[in-house]
C-alpha positions in Angstrom: 3.2 28.2 -31.1 5.0 25.3 -29.5 3.4 25.6 -26.1 0.2 23.8 -25.1 -0.3 26.0 -22.1 -3.2 28.3 -22.5 -2.1 32.0 -22.7 -4.2 34.9 -21.6 -4.1 36.8 -25.0 -7.7 36.7 -26.1 -8.5 40.4 -26.0 -10.7 39.7 -23.0 -13.3 38.4 -25.4 -13.1 34.9 -24.0 -11.9 35.2 -20.4 -12.2 38.3 -18.3 -9.0 39.6 -16.8 -9.0 39.7 -13.0 -9.8 43.2 -11.8 -6.7 43.4 -9.7 -4.6 42.7 -12.8 -6.1 45.4 -14.9 -3.9 48.5 -15.3 -5.2 51.7 -13.9 -6.3 54.3 -16.5 -6.3 58.0 -15.9 -9.7 58.3 -17.7 -11.2 55.8 -15.3 -10.9 58.1 -12.2 -14.3 59.3 -11.2 -15.1 61.8 -8.5 -15.9 59.9 -5.3 -19.6 59.8 -4.6 -20.6 59.7 -0.9 -22.4 56.5 0.0 -26.1 57.3 -0.1 -28.1 57.1 3.0 -31.6 55.6 3.2 -34.5 57.7 4.3 -34.7 58.7 8.0 -36.4 56.0 10.0 -35.2 53.1 7.8 -34.1 50.2 10.1 -30.5 49.1 10.1 -29.5 46.5 7.6 -29.2 43.8 10.3 -32.8 44.5 11.3 -34.0 44.5 7.7 -32.3 41.2 7.2 -34.0 39.8 10.3 -37.4 40.8 8.9 -36.5 39.2 5.5 -35.4 36.0 7.3 -38.7 35.9 9.2 -40.8 36.5 6.0 -38.9 33.8 4.1 -38.6 31.2 6.8 -41.0 28.9 5.0 -39.3 29.0 1.6 -35.9 28.5 3.3 -37.2 25.5 5.2 -38.5 23.9 1.9 -35.2 24.7 0.1 -33.2 23.1 2.9 -35.4 20.1 2.8 -34.8 19.8 -0.9 -31.1 20.2 -0.4 -31.0 17.3 2.1 -33.6 15.0 0.5 -32.9 15.6 -3.2 -29.2 15.8 -3.3 -26.9 13.8 -5.6 -27.8 10.2 -5.8 -31.4 10.7 -4.8 -34.5 11.1 -7.0 -34.7 14.3 -9.0 -36.8 17.2 -7.7 -38.4 18.1 -10.9 -40.3 16.4 -13.7 -40.8 19.1 -16.3 -37.3 20.6 -16.8 -38.5 23.9 -15.2 -37.7 23.1 -11.5 -41.4 22.5 -10.7 -41.8 20.0 -7.9 -43.2 16.7 -9.2 -46.4 15.4 -7.5 -44.6 12.7 -5.6 -41.8 15.0 -4.4 -44.3 17.6 -3.3 -46.3 15.0 -1.3 -43.1 13.7 0.3 -42.1 17.2 1.3 -45.5 17.9 2.7 -45.4 14.7 4.8 -41.9 15.4 6.1 -42.5 19.0 6.9 -46.0 18.8 8.2 -47.3 21.2 5.6 -50.1 21.2 3.1 -49.4 20.4 -0.5 -50.3 23.9 -1.6 -48.0 25.5 1.0 -45.1 23.3 -0.1 -45.6 24.4 -3.7 -46.0 28.0 -2.8 -42.8 28.0 -0.6 -40.9 26.2 -3.4 -41.9 28.8 -6.0 -41.0 31.6 -3.6 -37.6 29.9 -2.9 -36.9 29.9 -6.7 -37.9 33.6 -7.0 -35.6 34.6 -4.1 -32.6 32.7 -5.5 -32.6 30.2 -2.7 -33.0 27.5 -5.4 -31.3 28.0 -8.8 -32.5 26.3 -12.0 -29.7 24.9 -14.1 -30.9 23.2 -17.3 -33.4 20.5 -16.4 -32.6 20.4 -12.7 -32.6 22.6 -9.6 -30.0 23.0 -6.9 -29.4 25.1 -3.8 -28.5 28.7 -4.5 -25.5 30.5 -3.0 -27.9 32.6 -0.9 -29.2 29.5 0.8 -25.6 28.6 1.8 -25.0 32.1 3.2 -28.5 32.6 4.6 -27.6 32.5 8.3 -24.4 34.4 8.2 -24.6 37.0 5.4 -27.2 39.8 5.8 -26.4 41.2 2.4 -27.2 37.8 0.8 -30.6 37.8 2.6 -31.4 41.3 1.5 -30.5 40.6 -2.1 -32.7 37.5 -2.0 -35.6 39.5 -0.7 -35.1 42.2 -3.4 -35.1 39.5 -6.0 -38.5 38.4 -4.7 -39.7 42.0 -4.6 -38.7 42.4 -8.3 -40.7 39.3 -9.1 -43.9 40.3 -7.2 -46.1 39.7 -10.3 -44.9 36.1 -10.6 -45.3 35.4 -6.9 -49.0 36.0 -7.0 -50.2 35.4 -10.6 -53.1 37.4 -12.0 -56.5 35.8 -12.7 -56.9 34.3 -16.1 -59.9 36.6 -16.9 -57.7 39.7 -16.8 -56.6 41.0 -20.2 -52.8 40.3 -20.6 -52.3 43.8 -22.1 -53.9 45.5 -19.2 -51.9 43.4 -16.7 -48.7 44.4 -18.5 -49.7 48.1 -18.2 -50.4 47.8 -14.5 -47.0 46.1 -13.9 -45.3 48.9 -15.9 -47.1 51.5 -13.8 -46.5 50.0 -10.4 -43.0 51.5 -9.9 -44.6 55.0 -9.9 -47.2 53.9 -7.4 -44.6 52.4 -5.2 -42.5 55.6 -5.3 -45.6 57.6 -4.3 -46.2 55.2 -1.4 -42.5 55.5 -0.4 -42.6 59.3 -0.4 -45.9 59.4 1.5 -44.3 57.4 4.3 -47.6 56.3 5.6 -51.0 54.8 4.7 -52.4 55.9 1.3 -56.1 55.4 0.3 -56.7 52.9 -2.5 -58.8 55.5 -4.3 -55.8 57.8 -4.5 -53.6 55.0 -5.8 -56.3 54.1 -8.4 -56.4 57.7 -9.7 -52.6 57.7 -10.0 -52.7 54.3 -11.7 -55.2 55.6 -14.3 -53.1 58.6 -15.0 -50.0 56.5 -15.5 -51.7 53.9 -17.7 -53.1 56.8 -19.9 -49.5 58.1 -20.2 -48.3 54.7 -21.3 -50.9 54.5 -23.9 -50.1 58.0 -25.1 -46.5 57.1 -25.4 -47.5 54.2 -27.7 -49.6 56.6 -29.7 -52.8 54.6 -29.0 -55.1 57.5 -30.0 -58.5 56.0 -30.8 -60.0 57.1 -34.1 -63.4 58.8 -33.6 -66.0 58.1 -36.2 -67.0 61.4 -38.0 -63.5 62.9 -37.8 -61.4 63.4 -40.9 -58.5 61.0 -41.3 -55.2 62.2 -42.9 -54.8 61.3 -46.5 -53.2 57.9 -46.9 -53.7 57.0 -43.2 -54.7 53.4 -42.4 -58.3 52.7 -41.4 -59.2 52.7 -37.7 -57.7 49.8 -35.8 -59.6 47.5 -33.6 -59.7 49.0 -30.1 -57.1 47.4 -27.8 -58.9 45.1 -25.3 -56.8 46.7 -22.5 -58.5 50.1 -23.1 -61.8 48.8 -21.8 -60.3 46.7 -19.0 -61.3 48.1 -15.5 -58.3 48.9 -13.4 -59.9 48.4 -10.0 -59.5 44.6 -9.9 -56.0 44.9 -11.4 -54.9 47.3 -8.7 -56.4 45.0 -6.1 -54.4 42.1 -7.6 -51.2 44.1 -7.7 -51.5 45.3 -4.1 -52.3 41.8 -2.9 -49.3 40.4 -4.8 -47.0 43.0 -3.2 -48.5 42.2 0.2 -47.8 38.5 -0.4 -44.1 39.2 -0.7 -44.0 41.4 2.3 -43.6 44.7 0.5 -46.7 46.4 1.9 -49.8 45.9 4.0 -53.1 46.2 2.3 -56.5 46.4 4.0 -59.3 48.7 5.1 -59.1 50.6 1.9 -55.5 51.7 2.2 -52.0 50.5 1.5 -48.8 51.1 3.5 -45.2 50.1 2.6 -43.5 47.9 5.1 -40.0 48.9 6.3 -38.6 46.3 3.9 -40.8 47.6 1.0 -39.8 51.2 1.7 -36.1 50.3 1.8 -36.4 48.2 -1.5 -38.1 51.1 -3.3 -35.3 53.4 -2.1 -32.7 50.9 -3.4 -34.4 50.9 -6.8 -34.6 54.7 -7.0 -30.9 54.9 -6.0 -30.0 52.4 -8.8 -31.8 54.6 -11.3 -29.8 57.6 -10.1 -26.5 55.6 -10.4 -27.6 54.5 -13.9 -28.2 58.2 -14.9 -24.5 58.8 -14.1 -23.4 56.4 -16.8 -19.6 56.8 -16.8 -19.2 56.9 -20.6 -22.6 58.3 -21.5 -24.0 55.2 -23.2 -27.0 54.6 -21.0 -29.6 55.6 -23.7 -27.8 53.8 -26.5 -28.9 50.5 -28.1 -27.0 47.4 -27.0 -24.9 47.5 -30.1 -23.9 51.1 -29.8 -23.3 50.7 -26.1 -20.9 47.8 -26.7 -19.1 49.8 -29.4 -18.7 52.6 -26.9 -17.2 50.2 -24.4 -14.7 48.7 -26.9 -12.0 51.2 -26.1 -12.6 51.1 -22.3 -10.4 49.1 -19.9 -12.2 46.0 -18.4 -13.2 47.6 -15.1 -14.5 50.8 -16.8 -16.4 48.7 -19.3 -18.1 46.7 -16.5 -19.2 49.9 -14.8 -20.7 50.9 -18.1 -22.5 47.6 -18.5 -23.9 47.9 -15.0 -25.2 51.4 -15.6 -26.8 50.4 -19.0 -28.4 47.3 -17.4 -29.7 49.1 -14.4 -31.8 51.3 -16.7 -33.6 48.4 -18.4 -35.7 45.4 -17.5 -33.4 42.4 -17.3 -35.3 40.3 -19.9 -35.2 42.9 -22.6 -31.6 43.9 -21.9 -30.5 40.2 -22.2 -32.4 39.9 -25.5 -30.8 43.0 -26.9 -27.3 41.8 -25.9 -27.8 38.4 -27.5 -29.2 40.1 -30.7 -26.0 42.2 -30.8 -23.9 39.1 -30.4 -25.6 37.6 -33.5 -24.2 40.4 -35.7 -21.2 40.2 -38.0 -18.8 42.1 -35.7 -16.9 39.5 -33.6 -15.7 42.2 -31.2 -19.3 43.0 -30.2 -20.0 39.2 -29.8 -17.3 38.9 -27.2 -18.3 42.1 -25.5 -21.9 41.1 -25.4 -21.0 38.0 -23.4 -18.9 40.1 -21.1 -22.0 42.2 -20.4 -24.0 39.0 -19.9 -21.5 38.0 -17.2 -22.4 41.2 -15.4 -26.1 40.2 -15.7 -25.3 36.8 -14.0 -27.9 34.2 -13.2 -31.0 35.9 -14.8 -29.3 35.5 -18.2 -28.8 31.8 -17.9 -32.0 30.5 -19.7 -31.3 32.8 -22.7 -27.6 31.9 -22.8 -28.4 28.2 -22.6 -30.9 28.6 -25.4 -28.3 29.9 -27.9 -25.9 27.0 -27.4 -27.4 25.5 -30.5 -26.3 28.5 -32.6 -22.9 27.8 -34.1 -21.7 31.4 -34.0 -22.7 31.8 -30.3 -22.0 28.3 -29.0 -18.4 28.7 -27.8 -19.2 31.9 -26.0 -22.3 30.4 -24.4 -20.4 27.3 -23.3 -17.7 29.4 -21.6 -20.3 31.6 -20.0 -22.2 28.6 -18.6 -19.0 27.0 -17.4 -18.0 30.1 -15.4 -21.6 30.5 -14.2 -21.4 26.9 -12.8 -18.3 27.8 -10.8 -15.5 26.8 -13.1 -12.4 29.0 -12.8 -12.3 31.3 -15.8 -8.8 30.1 -16.5 -10.1 26.6 -16.9 -13.4 27.4 -18.6 -11.9 26.7 -22.1 -11.9 23.0 -21.2 -15.7 23.1 -21.7 -15.0 23.5 -25.5 -14.2 20.8 -28.0 -11.2 21.2 -30.2 -13.4 22.4 -33.1 -15.2 24.9 -30.9 -12.0 26.3 -29.5 -10.6 26.6 -33.1 -13.8 28.4 -34.2 -13.5 30.8 -31.2 -9.9 31.4 -32.1 -10.8 32.5 -35.6 -13.7 34.6 -34.4 -11.5 36.4 -31.9 -8.8 36.8 -34.6 -11.5 38.4 -36.8 -12.1 40.9 -34.0 -8.4 41.6 -33.7 -8.1 42.1 -37.5 -11.0 44.5 -37.5 -10.2 46.5 -34.4 -6.8 45.7 -33.2 -3.2 46.1 -34.3 -0.9 43.8 -36.3 1.3 42.8 -33.3 -1.7 41.8 -31.4 -2.9 39.5 -34.2 0.6 37.9 -34.2 0.4 37.4 -30.4 -3.0 35.8 -30.8 -1.3 32.8 -32.3 -0.3 31.9 -28.8 -3.9 31.4 -27.8 -4.5 28.6 -30.3 -4.8 25.1 -28.9 -2.9 23.6 -31.8 0.9 23.0 -31.1 2.1 24.0 -34.6 1.1 26.4 -37.3 0.5 23.7 -39.9 -1.9 21.9 -37.6 -3.6 25.2 -36.7 -4.1 26.0 -40.4 -5.5 22.6 -41.2 -8.0 22.8 -38.4 -8.9 26.4 -39.1 -9.7 25.5 -42.7 -11.9 22.6 -41.4 -14.1 24.5 -39.0 -15.6 26.7 -41.8 -15.7 30.0 -40.1 -17.1 32.6 -42.5 -14.2 35.0 -41.8 -11.4 32.4 -42.3 -10.0 33.9 -45.5 -9.9 37.5 -44.1 -8.3 36.3 -40.9 -5.6 34.3 -42.6 -4.8 37.2 -45.1 -4.5 39.6 -42.2 -2.3 37.3 -40.2 0.0 36.7 -43.3 0.3 40.4 -43.7 1.1 41.0 -40.1 3.6 38.2 -39.3 7.3 39.1 -39.6 8.4 35.5 -40.5 8.3 35.3 -44.3 8.1 31.5 -44.4 5.2 31.4 -42.0 3.5 34.3 -43.8 3.8 32.4 -47.1 2.2 29.3 -45.6 -0.7 31.3 -44.1 -1.3 33.0 -47.5 -1.3 29.7 -49.2 -3.9 28.4 -46.7 -6.0 31.5 -47.3 -5.9 31.0 -51.1 -6.9 27.3 -50.7 -9.9 28.2 -48.5 -10.9 30.9 -51.0 -10.7 28.6 -54.0 -12.1 25.6 -52.1 -8.9 23.6 -52.4 
């Protein structure tokens, strides 16, 4: 307790342990799985990357212009806090690059979707993929897959389309893309429309959207017939046309003359997605179908690298947005251990989780975890990320982590946790712990007093616990 040097004794709830430093565990050994091979005829990665660079040449050009023209010390690129180009900036880019205003905006939006430009708070800055664009084929392909995943945003639907019907079509498109990939050639649009109608019907059946027919007898106590969902009457032909045009706009397929064909890039991306699903189905600890809270509890006893593998498998089986929401909801619970593990899982999510993490900075219980996550996301070394916290925030986090130790750890671990406090002495720690008002303060101090071998220190901690309990 006399050292001010931060010690790495936070149960991995605050800072992740470097993978190389993690001890090997016998139960982490998994049978080696041969590297999967893409379908026959798939171009080599270098050729796929060349295709992606060609298709994204415009967005790369606009992103590089923004990097040079809108860097530190120059006018901001955005005006709305959402990384949308302001009118003046868009006109300036159009003049400098010899493009139309509409093309500049379209290329800028594509650059954001492909990760060439990253949004941080109320500003945008060049993404790491832009820096590695000319030398790293894997970075290029990851950027293209990110754009492929966001096809529905790259070419927004018409306003007259029913939102519920649009959502159904977006949910059904992976099955159509898989069919296109297996067909390995042109597929008539009529055949795709028939498949889309079948899939949408399945989705509605899964939601139990069974329309009530007048004249049929309802079960006793059943609610009256609900208003028919607008999506049920929405024609799917124009929505399929929109979806195919949107996928064509990102280079995933060609569409015309009444048929659609996956491009080599599109076929490869669909194969990648199918392979990810297969990997997810081999969830190491079997938590893939669990809720976020149950999955995190299942990971509590795993070593750091095994837990990360489990997080990746669980995340791969879900849309990123809903997965992040579930993890943050789990972090809001009363179990401090799950709070820390939830943010470890969010570290695996990476950049897509940033808006949601930034939004919970205002919540006292999540603020320290969110600030550490954001600091590391912005490139701060994990060992130095604690500097992003104020003294009170660091103390609150110390109590929260101590609560996790008290609930799930062993007494010696709780004693060692004292070394992680920023305060240089126990009396100072106790004063500041009492001041931060953590709801588990009394329980933590009682557990620490019971665990500590020094009778004098244990007595002081018990006295502090009693004072907090009585409001003294």
